[in-house]
C-alpha positions in Angstrom: -6.5 37.7 -15.1 -3.6 36.1 -17.7 -4.5 32.4 -19.2 -1.1 31.5 -17.4 -2.6 32.6 -13.8 -6.2 30.5 -14.7 -7.6 29.0 -11.0 -8.5 25.2 -11.4 -12.1 26.3 -11.1 -11.8 28.5 -14.6 -10.3 26.1 -16.3 -12.8 23.3 -15.3 -15.3 25.3 -17.2 -12.9 26.2 -19.8 -13.0 22.5 -20.7 -16.5 21.9 -20.7 -17.4 25.2 -22.5 -20.6 24.1 -23.7 -23.8 22.4 -22.3 -23.5 19.4 -24.6 -20.1 18.7 -22.4 -21.6 19.5 -18.8 -20.1 16.4 -16.4 -23.3 14.7 -15.4 -24.9 15.3 -11.9 -23.2 12.2 -10.5 -19.7 12.4 -11.7 -18.1 11.5 -8.1 -20.0 8.5 -8.0 -19.2 7.1 -12.0 -15.6 7.7 -10.9 -16.0 5.6 -7.9 -17.4 2.7 -9.6 -14.7 3.1 -13.0 -12.3 2.9 -9.9 -13.9 -0.3 -8.6 -14.6 -1.7 -11.5 -12.5 -0.2 -14.7 -10.8 -3.0 -16.6 -7.3 -3.8 -15.8 -5.1 -0.7 -17.2 -3.0 2.1 -15.9 -3.6 2.3 -13.0 -4.4 -1.3 -12.1 -1.2 -1.8 -12.8 -0.1 1.2 -11.0 -1.9 -0.5 -7.7 -0.4 -4.1 -9.0 3.1 -3.6 -9.7 5.2 -6.4 -7.9 8.1 -3.3 -7.3 6.1 -0.9 -7.3 3.5 -1.0 -4.3 2.2 2.8 -4.6 0.4 4.1 -1.4 -2.0 7.0 -1.4 -2.8 8.8 1.8 -5.5 10.7 2.1 -5.4 13.4 4.8 -9.2 14.7 5.9 -8.4 18.1 5.2 -7.4 17.2 1.8 -10.0 14.6 0.4 -12.7 17.4 -1.0 -10.0 18.8 -2.8 -8.5 15.4 -3.7 -12.2 14.7 -5.3 -12.4 17.5 -7.2 -9.0 17.1 -8.7 -9.8 14.0 -9.8 -13.0 14.7 -11.1 -11.6 17.5 -13.0 -9.2 15.0 -14.4 -11.3 12.5 -15.6 -13.5 14.9 -17.0 -10.8 16.4 -19.2 -9.7 13.2 -20.6 -13.0 12.2 -21.4 -14.0 15.7 -23.0 -10.7 17.5 -24.2 -10.4 16.0 -28.2 -14.0 17.3 -29.0 -14.4 20.7 -27.4 -10.3 21.3 -29.1 -11.8 20.5 -32.8 -15.1 22.3 -31.9 -13.5 25.3 -30.5 -10.1 26.7 -31.9 -9.7 29.3 -29.6 -10.0 27.2 -26.7 -7.5 25.1 -28.0 -5.0 27.9 -28.6 -5.7 29.1 -25.2 -5.2 26.1 -23.5 -1.9 25.6 -25.4 -0.6 28.3 -23.9 -1.1 27.4 -20.1 1.0 24.8 -18.4 -1.4 23.6 -16.0 -4.2 23.2 -18.1 -1.7 20.6 -20.2 -1.1 19.2 -17.1 -4.5 18.6 -16.0 -5.5 17.4 -19.2 -2.5 15.0 -19.5 -3.8 13.7 -16.0 -7.3 13.0 -17.1 -6.0 11.1 -20.4 -3.9 9.0 -18.1 -7.0 8.3 -15.8 -8.9 7.1 -19.0 -5.9 4.8 -20.0 -4.9 6.9 -23.1 -1.4 7.3 -22.0 -0.2 7.8 -25.7 -2.1 11.0 -26.0 -1.6 12.2 -22.8 2.2 11.9 -22.9 2.4 15.3 -25.0 0.4 17.4 -23.1 2.5 16.3 -20.2 5.6 17.3 -22.2 4.2 20.6 -23.2 3.5 21.7 -19.5 7.2 20.4 -18.3 8.5 22.5 -21.1 6.2 25.5 -20.3 6.9 25.4 -16.4 10.5 23.1 -15.7 10.8 24.3 -12.6 7.4 22.1 -11.2 8.1 18.8 -9.5 4.2 17.7 -10.0 4.2 18.3 -13.7 8.0 16.3 -14.6 7.1 13.7 -11.8 3.9 12.9 -14.0 5.6 13.1 -17.4 8.1 10.1 -15.6 5.3 8.5 -15.0 3.8 8.5 -18.5 7.1 7.4 -19.7 7.2 4.5 -17.6 3.2 3.5 -18.5 4.8 3.4 -22.3 8.1 1.5 -21.4 10.4 4.5 -21.8 12.6 3.7 -18.6 15.6 6.0 -19.7 13.4 8.5 -20.6 11.0 8.1 -17.4 14.6 8.2 -15.3 15.8 11.0 -17.1 12.3 13.1 -15.9 13.1 11.8 -12.6 16.5 13.0 -12.0 15.6 16.7 -13.6 12.7 16.4 -10.9 14.7 15.8 -8.1 17.8 18.4 -9.2 15.8 21.3 -9.1 13.1 19.9 -6.4 15.1 17.5 -4.2 12.3 17.6 -1.4 9.8 16.2 -3.6 9.6 12.1 -1.9 7.7 10.7 -4.4 10.0 11.3 -7.4 12.7 9.9 -5.0 10.6 6.8 -4.7 9.9 6.2 -8.4 13.2 7.0 -9.3 14.0 4.5 -6.9 11.6 2.1 -8.4 13.3 2.7 -12.1 16.6 1.8 -10.8 15.9 -1.3 -9.2 13.9 -2.6 -12.3 17.0 -1.6 -14.2 19.4 -3.5 -11.7 21.1 -0.4 -10.5 21.0 -1.4 -7.2 22.9 0.5 -5.6 21.5 4.1 -6.7 17.9 2.6 -5.5 18.7 2.3 -2.0 20.1 5.5 -2.3 16.7 6.9 -3.6 14.6 4.8 -1.1 16.9 5.6 1.8 16.0 9.4 1.0 12.8 8.7 1.3 13.0 6.9 4.5 15.6 9.6 6.2 12.1 12.0 5.9 9.4 9.7 6.0 10.7 6.6 8.2 7.5 4.5 8.0 7.3 5.1 3.8 5.9 1.7 3.1 7.3 1.1 -0.4 10.7 2.6 0.5 10.6 0.1 3.4 9.7 -3.0 1.4 12.1 -2.2 -1.3 15.1 -1.4 0.6 14.8 -4.9 1.8 14.3 -6.2 -2.0 17.3 -4.5 -3.0 19.1 -6.1 -0.3 17.6 -9.2 -1.7 18.4 -8.7 -4.9 22.3 -8.0 -3.6 22.1 -11.5 -1.6 23.0 -9.4 1.7 21.2 -11.4 3.8 22.3 -10.0 7.1 20.6 -6.7 5.8 17.8 -8.2 4.3 16.8 -10.1 7.1 16.9 -6.6 9.7 15.4 -4.2 6.1 12.1 -7.3 6.3 11.7 -7.0 9.8 12.0 -3.1 9.9 9.1 -3.2 7.3 7.0 -5.8 10.0 7.5 -3.5 12.7 4.9 -1.5 11.4 3.3 -3.3 9.2 1.5 -6.5 9.8 -1.7 -6.9 6.8 -1.8 -7.2 3.0 0.1 -8.9 0.6 3.2 -7.0 1.1 3.5 -8.5 4.9 2.8 -11.7 3.6 5.6 -11.7 1.5 8.0 -10.4 4.1 7.3 -13.4 6.4 8.1 -15.3 3.4 11.3 -13.7 2.7 12.2 -13.8 6.3 11.7 -17.4 6.6 13.3 -18.0 3.4 16.1 -16.9 5.7 15.4 -19.1 8.2 14.2 -16.3 10.3 10.8 -17.7 11.9 10.3 -14.9 14.4 7.4 -13.4 12.5 4.4 -15.6 11.6 1.1 -15.5 10.0 -1.6 -15.8 11.5 -5.5 -16.1 10.2 -7.6 -13.8 12.7 -10.9 -13.4 11.7 -11.1 -13.3 7.6 -7.8 -11.3 8.0 -4.7 -13.2 7.6 -1.6 -11.0 10.0 1.8 -11.1 10.7 2.6 -11.5 14.5 5.9 -11.5 16.3 6.1 -15.2 17.6 9.3 -14.2 19.0 8.0 -11.3 21.1 5.2 -13.5 22.3 7.3 -15.9 23.3 9.1 -13.8 25.9 6.9 -13.9 28.8 6.4 -10.9 31.0 8.7 -8.9 28.9 7.4 -5.1 27.2 7.8 -6.6 23.7 5.4 -9.3 25.0 3.0 -7.0 25.9 3.3 -4.9 22.6 2.7 -7.7 20.6 -0.8 -9.0 22.7 -2.1 -4.8 22.3 -1.6 -5.7 18.5 -3.1 -9.1 18.7 -6.1 -7.6 20.6 -6.4 -4.6 18.0 -6.7 -7.4 15.4 -9.5 -8.8 17.5 -11.4 -6.3 17.8 -10.9 -5.2 13.6 -12.4 -8.8 12.5 -14.9 -9.2 15.1 -18.3 -10.1 13.3 -21.8 -10.8 15.2 -22.0 -14.3 16.4 -20.0 -16.1 19.3 -16.3 -16.5 18.2 -13.1 -18.3 20.0 -9.3 -17.7 19.3 -7.1 -20.6 20.1 -3.9 -20.3 21.3 -2.0 -23.7 20.9 1.9 -23.8 22.5 4.6 -26.3 21.8 7.8 -27.0 23.3 9.5 -30.1 23.1 11.6 -29.4 26.1 9.0 -28.4 28.5 5.2 -29.1 29.2 5.0 -27.1 31.8 6.5 -24.3 30.4 4.4 -24.4 27.3 1.3 -24.6 29.4 2.2 -21.6 31.5 2.7 -19.7 28.5 -0.5 -20.6 26.8 -2.0 -19.5 29.8 0.0 -16.2 30.5 -1.3 -15.2 27.5 -4.9 -16.0 27.4 -4.9 -14.5 30.6 -3.0 -10.9 29.4 -5.6 -11.1 26.5 -8.3 -11.8 28.8 -7.7 -8.2 30.1 -8.1 -6.2 27.0 -11.2 -8.1 26.0 -12.9 -8.9 29.5 -16.0 -6.9 28.3 -16.1 -8.7 24.6 -18.6 -11.5 25.9 -18.7 -12.8 22.2 -15.2 -14.1 22.5 -13.9 -17.1 23.8 -10.2 -18.0 24.5 -9.2 -21.6 24.2 -5.7 -22.9 25.1 -3.7 -26.0 24.5 0.0 -26.8 25.1 2.6 -29.9 24.3 5.7 -31.2 24.9 6.5 -31.7 21.2 7.7 -29.5 18.0 5.7 -27.9 15.7 5.9 -29.0 12.3 5.0 -26.4 9.4 3.2 -27.6 6.9 3.5 -31.1 5.1 5.9 -30.2 2.1 8.1 -27.6 4.6 8.6 -30.0 7.1 10.4 -27.3 9.4 10.3 -28.1 12.8 9.9 -25.3 15.5 11.0 -26.5 19.2 9.2 -23.6 20.4 6.5 -22.1 19.1 2.8 -20.8 19.3 0.0 -21.3 16.8 -3.1 -18.9 16.9 -6.4 -18.9 14.7 -9.9 -17.9 15.2 -13.5 -19.2 14.5 -16.8 -19.4 14.9 -18.3 -21.5 17.2 -21.6 -23.6 16.3 -24.2 -23.5 19.1 -25.2 -26.5 20.6 -28.7 -26.0 21.3 -30.9 -28.2 19.0 -33.8 -26.9 19.7 -33.3 -24.0 17.0 -32.5 -27.0 14.3 -36.3 -27.9 14.4 
């Protein structure tokens, strides 16, 4: 087999060629601890980057392969410099193999050694310019070094030769967005959404582009489109905040157990509608996910400044429908209240909603004092 056709397994063996460079038996656990506890660095920047909310989707059949690849990347970044200095023939062999250069570059990226990683990734692209994977990660390395023009050029070359490589279309959109090229960013995000309509980063950042363009109708529609699918996490919270800044209070953030959940309040107020039913199903699912041991209660508070009767009917209707989903859950109590008044949102906001719903959960405290002595 030629050096250019080495498998990842063979490359792994080459990268740890002597007994001193053998990876420890608990390498996978060490990697996961590093992921959890490593100082803020390249991967943490990727995760927390305001305009680049990166989501990795694991599929069950790919999980083992992904873990193995991560181990190889990690170990390559730890050992490559010493191995090269101790074994010149190995260095020469690796230098002629595009896949090896790519794996080493990824390993160095994982170790926050971006400057060291870039030459290997550039070499991999030179040796195999048709690989979308190689050129994509070269672009990521350019971004990490603040070379945004080279980053964009790398992504553009990637999508020209690999027009269906969605990660690069996504990152090209990020680059355009950061550099104020909003129309190009929209085109890149739409290319992703045409193939994957629920891609979270593309959905959110598409709305963000409209926000930057001051196109409020499109911004409102795009943030609502994001919230149709994603209701938890910081991006859902920010989407709700953007909508409320536009005067749209159709979505509200509610504390359900330990989690903050965005719910479509407008749908919940549509008594007897299919939209209300779907939202109640979503609420019931969140109650299930966030229920902990002990007796808990959900409070449903309905405001309607025009009709106390209607407020009461809405509250009792919601309780009845939720009860159908939670009838077998004896550790969940639903309490209702209603007011013929507008709801005032916060002391600083001062916004009044003539018709609204407030939801929250809390853990009940037993009134039995016999257990306290």
